[in-house]
MARTI-288155 format. One record per residue (C-alpha): x negated, y negated, z negated; residue in one letter. Coordinates in steps of 0.1 Angstrom, whole numbers, plus 2048, in hexadecimal, padded with zeros to 3 digits. Layout:
BEGIN
XYZa ...
//
This chain:
BEGIN
BC6BC7881m BE5BAE872s C06BB3884y C12B94871r C0EB7E890p C1CB958ABl C39B9888Fa C41B7288Fa C39B728B4w C56B8D8BCl C6FB808A1g C6DB5D8B1l C6FB718D5a C90B838CEv CA1B608B5m C9BB4E8D8s CA9B6B8EFf CC7B6E8D6t CCBB478DBl CC7B458FDl CE0B62907s CF8B548EDc CF6B2F8FEg D15B31916g D16B17931e D05AF592Dt D13AD493Ar CFFABA942a D0BA9992Dv D02A7493Bd CF7A6891Dp D02A43925e D23A4F935d D33A3193Cp D56A3C933e D4DA4A913i D38A31907t D54A1690Ea D6EA318FEa D53A2D8DCv D4EA088E1t D73A008DEq D75A158C2i D5BA048B1l D659E48B8d D8B9E88A7r D789F7887a D649D9885v D7F9C188Ca D8F9D2874a D749D085Aa D729AB85Ds D959A8851a D8D9BE833a DA69DA83Cd D949F9830a DB2A15843e DB0A00865g D82A0885Ev D8BA28855l DA5A31871s D89A3788Ev D7FA54872t D85A78871t D9CA71853r D93A94845d D7BA9E82Dd D63AA284Bs D5FA7F848f D3DA70836t D30A4B830f D0CA44826i D02A2181At CE3A1D7FFd CE5A3B7E6d D0AA3D7EDv D1BA5E800m D40A5B804l D4DA7E80Ei D71A8281Cg D87A6482Ay D98A6680Bd D7AA587F5q D6DA3F80Fa D91A2E814l D90A2B7E8d D70A1D7E9a D78A0680Bf D949F77F6r D829F57D7e D679E17EEt D7F9CC803y D999C37E2a D779A97DEm D749997FFi D8B986816q D7698A833s D55999842q D44994866t D2E9AA877n D1C99E892t D0E9BB8ABp CE69B08B3i CE29D28C5e CF79F58CCr CEBA0F8DDr D08A308E7v CF8A4C8EEr D10A6F8F8v CFBA898ECi D17AA78F7a D39AA4908p D46AA18E4d D2CA908CCv D22A6D8CEv D08A598BDl D08A378B9v CEAA218A7t CF09FC8A5a CE09DE891v CF69BE888s CF79A186Fe D139A4854g D2598883Dt D3E989820y D5696D81Ct D6596E7F6d D8996C7EAh D789497D9a D6693D7FCg D4594A7FAy D36953814t D19969812s CF2964823p CF397C841p CE299E83Av CD99B7858g CEB9D485Dl CDA9F7868g CF8A12873s CF8A3287Dt D1EA3F88Ci D25A61895l D42A668ACf D4FA8B8B2v D6CA938CDk D89AA08BCr DABAAC8CBe DA2A918EAg D9BA758D0e D79A678C8w D73A6789Fr D59A5988Av D4FA7A876i D31A68865h D27A46861f D05A3C852h D02A1284Cq CDDA0583As CE19DE82Ev CBF9CB82Cs CB99AD81Cq 
//
C-alpha cells in the first residue's frame, strides 16, 4: 500500500485548514464600486492629460513614487520611480506632444485597497519638427493600490501594436 496519495491529501488538508484559520475577516467588495471607479478614472484622466503634454513628472505623479513602482513595455522593465522618471524624460524630450484616445476601459475593484484597470486605446505622437505618427494600438494593464488614503499606480504594463 502506498502512503503517497494519503500523505499528499493530508498535506493539502493541513495547508487548507491553516489558510482558513489565518484568514481573518473577509470583506465583500463591489467589483464596479462607483466611488472607487470614479476616483481611479479621474487619476487616469490626469495622467493621460500629462502624457499628452509630454510631462514626465505629471504622468508619474500618480504612481507610488518609490521603488515598488514598475513599468513594462515591450521587452523593457523599469523598476522604481527614479528609473521610470529618467526613461520618461528621455523619451518625452524627443516629442512635442502625444494623443491617447480611449477605445475601451474596464475598472475592477479586486479588494478594498486594490484596483485593476485594463484599457485599449489609440495613440499618436508629434515630434518637434511637427511630424505626427500614424496611430498605433495601445493595450494597458494598470494596478492601483490604496496607500495612506490615496489611490496610486504600483504597476503599469503597456503593449504597442502596429
